[in-house]
C-alpha positions in Angstrom: -13.9 -0.2 -6.1 -16.7 0.3 -8.8 -20.4 -0.5 -8.2 -21.8 -3.9 -8.0 -18.6 -4.7 -6.3 -18.9 -6.4 -2.5 -15.2 -6.6 -1.0 -15.2 -10.2 1.5 -11.8 -10.0 3.1 -8.8 -8.0 2.3 -5.0 -9.3 3.4 -3.9 -5.6 4.3 -0.2 -7.4 6.1 0.6 -7.6 2.0 1.0 -3.7 2.1 2.7 -3.7 5.0 5.3 -6.3 4.0 5.7 -5.8 0.7 6.2 -3.4 -2.5 3.2 -3.9 -4.7 4.4 -3.6 -8.6 1.3 -4.6 -10.6 -2.3 -5.7 -9.5 -4.1 -8.4 -11.7 -7.6 -9.6 -11.2 -8.4 -13.4 -11.4 -11.3 -15.7 -11.4 -11.2 -18.4 -9.1 -12.3 -22.8 -9.1 -14.3 -23.4 -6.3 -17.2 -25.8 -5.5 -20.7 -24.6 -5.1 -20.2 -25.2 -1.1 -16.8 -23.2 -1.2 -18.8 -20.2 -2.7 -21.6 -20.2 -0.2 -18.7 -20.1 2.8 -16.8 -17.4 0.8 -20.1 -15.0 0.7 -20.2 -16.0 4.7 -16.7 -14.4 4.9 -15.0 -17.9 6.4 -12.0 -17.3 4.7 -7.6 -17.3 5.6 -5.5 -16.3 2.4 -2.9 -14.3 5.2 -0.2 -16.8 3.8 -1.4 -17.7 0.8 0.6 -17.0 -2.6 0.0 -17.7 -6.2 2.5 -20.1 -8.2 2.7 -21.7 -11.8 2.2 -25.2 -12.6 2.1 -26.9 -15.4 1.1 -23.7 -17.3 -1.5 -23.0 -15.0 -1.8 -20.6 -12.1 -2.8 -22.0 -9.1 -3.2 -20.4 -5.6 -1.7 -22.6 -2.3 -2.4 -21.8 1.1 -5.9 -20.7 1.4 -8.6 -22.0 3.9 -12.1 -22.2 3.0 -14.1 -23.6 6.2 -16.6 -26.1 5.3 -19.4 -24.8 4.6 -21.9 -26.1 7.5 -24.9 -27.5 6.0 -22.4 -29.6 2.8 -21.9 -32.3 4.6 -20.2 -35.2 2.3 -20.6 -31.9 -0.8 -17.6 -30.1 1.3 -13.9 -30.6 -0.1 -10.9 -29.9 2.2 -10.0 -26.2 3.3 -6.6 -26.4 1.9 -6.8 -28.0 -1.4 -4.5 -25.9 -4.0 -7.3 -23.8 -5.9 -7.3 -22.7 -9.5 -6.9 -19.0 -10.9 -8.7 -18.4 -14.1 -6.2 -15.9 -15.9 -5.4 -15.9 -20.0 -2.3 -17.9 -21.0 -0.8 -14.3 -21.8 -0.9 -13.4 -18.1 0.4 -16.4 -16.6 3.3 -16.4 -19.3 4.1 -13.2 -18.2 3.5 -13.9 -14.3 5.8 -16.8 -14.5 8.5 -14.5 -16.3 8.3 -11.9 -13.6 8.1 -14.5 -10.7 11.6 -16.5 -12.3 13.6 -14.1 -13.7 13.2 -11.0 -11.6 12.8 -12.9 -7.9 9.2 -10.9 -7.4 6.0 -13.2 -6.1 2.9 -13.0 -6.8 0.5 -12.9 -3.8 -3.6 -12.0 -3.1 -4.4 -8.6 -2.3 -8.3 -9.1 -2.1 -11.6 -11.6 -2.6 -14.5 -10.2 -3.9 -17.8 -10.5 -5.6 -18.6 -9.3 -9.0 -21.3 -9.8 -10.8 -22.4 -12.9 -8.6 -18.4 -14.4 -9.5 -15.7 -14.7 -7.1 -12.8 -13.1 -8.1 -9.4 -12.9 -6.7 -7.1 -9.5 -6.6 -3.3 -10.9 -7.1 -0.4 -8.4 -6.7 3.4 -8.9 -7.9 5.5 -8.4 -5.0 8.4 -7.3 -4.2 9.5 -8.0 -0.6 10.3 -4.8 2.0 13.4 -4.5 4.1 13.4 -3.5 7.9 14.3 -0.3 7.1 11.8 0.0 4.1 8.7 -0.3 6.6 10.8 1.5 9.2 10.7 4.6 6.6 6.5 3.8 5.9 5.6 4.1 9.4 7.5 7.1 10.3 6.0 8.8 7.2 2.7 8.0 8.6 3.4 9.0 11.9 4.6 12.3 10.2 1.3 12.3 8.3 -0.7 11.9 11.2 0.8 14.3 13.4 0.7 17.3 10.6 -3.4 16.3 10.0 -3.6 17.0 14.0 -1.6 19.7 14.0 -3.7 21.7 11.0 -7.0 20.4 13.2 -5.5 22.1 16.1 -4.4 25.6 14.3 -8.4 25.4 12.9 -9.9 26.0 16.5 
């Protein structure tokens, strides 16, 4: 990540379960207490996804814990949140999801110049054999590194 960017949370399971076709950066519409809670890292977006409804991109299933000192200003932790994208990007993503069977999931949440941003990925699901291939190639890479390290001694 470039300078001035602080990663708050990453969804590493996405890289294991899906092929990532494309990524987008989006803003997210939040309340003040939600931003404070995110800054503390009290967020869970493992099973969350984005969908287009009425021309708007919405993030579903993201849990932001209520801020401890927020009292009456706290919002529902599981509420649907609006993502801020250009209309052309929303239309392009909607076309991919409806026609080609892709999904849109969040990869990471970070602060960029004081604003909360979310990295969205257009993904295609992996089959079990694809996951096994990834694991096998990763193990082979580790074995090669280990062998090279032993050869240097």
